C-alpha positions in Angstrom: 179.8 122.5 151.0 177.1 123.5 148.4 177.4 125.3 145.0 178.6 128.9 145.4 180.3 128.4 148.8 183.3 130.2 147.7 185.5 127.2 147.8 186.7 126.5 144.2 185.9 123.3 142.5 188.7 121.4 141.0 187.6 119.2 138.3 188.8 115.6 138.5 189.8 113.3 135.5 186.3 112.1 135.0 185.0 115.7 134.6 187.9 116.5 132.3 187.2 113.6 130.1 183.5 114.4 129.9 184.4 118.0 129.0 186.8 116.9 126.4 184.2 114.6 124.8 181.7 117.6 124.6 184.5 119.9 123.2 185.1 117.5 120.3 181.5 117.1 119.6 181.1 120.7 120.0 182.1 121.6 116.4 179.3 121.9 113.8 181.2 119.9 111.0 181.8 117.0 113.5 178.1 116.8 114.3 177.4 116.9 110.7 180.0 114.0 110.0 178.3 111.8 112.6 175.0 112.4 111.1 176.3 111.5 107.7 177.8 108.3 109.0 174.7 107.5 110.8 173.3 106.4 107.4 176.3 104.2 106.9 180.0 104.1 106.2 181.5 106.8 103.9 184.9 107.6 102.5 186.9 110.6 103.3 186.3 111.9 99.9 182.5 111.6 100.0 182.5 113.2 103.6 184.8 116.0 102.2 182.3 116.7 99.3 179.2 116.6 101.4 180.8 118.9 103.9 182.4 121.2 101.4 185.7 121.2 103.4 189.1 120.5 102.0 190.8 117.3 102.7 193.0 118.7 105.6 189.9 120.0 107.3 188.0 116.9 107.0 190.9 114.6 108.2 191.6 116.9 111.1 187.8 116.6 112.2 187.8 112.9 111.6 190.9 112.4 113.7 189.3 114.2 116.7 186.4 112.0 116.5 188.5 108.9 116.2 190.5 110.1 119.3 187.4 110.2 121.4 186.5 106.6 120.0 183.2 107.9 118.1 184.4 106.7 114.6 186.5 103.9 113.2 188.3 103.8 109.9 189.4 101.1 107.5 191.7 101.3 104.4 190.5 99.8 101.2 193.1 100.4 98.4 193.7 104.0 98.2 190.3 104.9 100.0 189.8 105.3 103.6 186.5 104.5 105.0 184.7 105.7 108.2 182.0 104.6 110.3 180.4 105.2 113.7 182.5 103.1 116.2 180.2 103.9 119.3 176.5 104.0 118.8 176.4 105.9 122.1 177.5 109.0 120.4 174.4 108.8 118.0 172.3 108.4 121.1 173.8 111.5 122.6 173.2 113.3 119.3 169.4 112.2 119.5 169.2 113.3 123.1 170.6 116.8 122.1 168.0 117.0 119.3 165.3 116.3 121.9 166.7 119.1 124.2 166.9 121.6 121.2 163.4 120.6 119.9 161.8 121.2 123.4 163.7 124.5 124.2 162.5 125.9 120.6 159.0 124.6 121.2 158.9 126.6 124.6 160.2 129.7 122.9 157.5 129.2 120.1 154.8 129.2 122.7 156.1 132.4 124.3 156.3 133.9 120.9 152.7 133.0 120.0 151.5 134.3 123.4 153.4 137.5 122.9 151.8 137.9 119.4 148.3 137.3 120.7 148.6 139.8 123.5 
């Protein structure tokens, strides 16, 4: 049966796992954390400062990213350092950037056409 056949689709565990991944990545602060970590390991304090968030908010976002296996932490003295654990997540962000760029480029093209007519 095809799409729109009136039969409800029950998502399976794989669909749920994929949707959860996108839910976790769907927060602007988490995307920014991954972008910052792309340049290399950072402490929670450095991330907190760069994000302008309190330590609780930063820790919650990092915990969500850690839960999906995107980042890994290590303790050094009193500091906790984070790094990207799965480079695939950075590839996913690069693909997203490409999709957004193409979409905006198409919109700009339409805008230029409207302005010239």
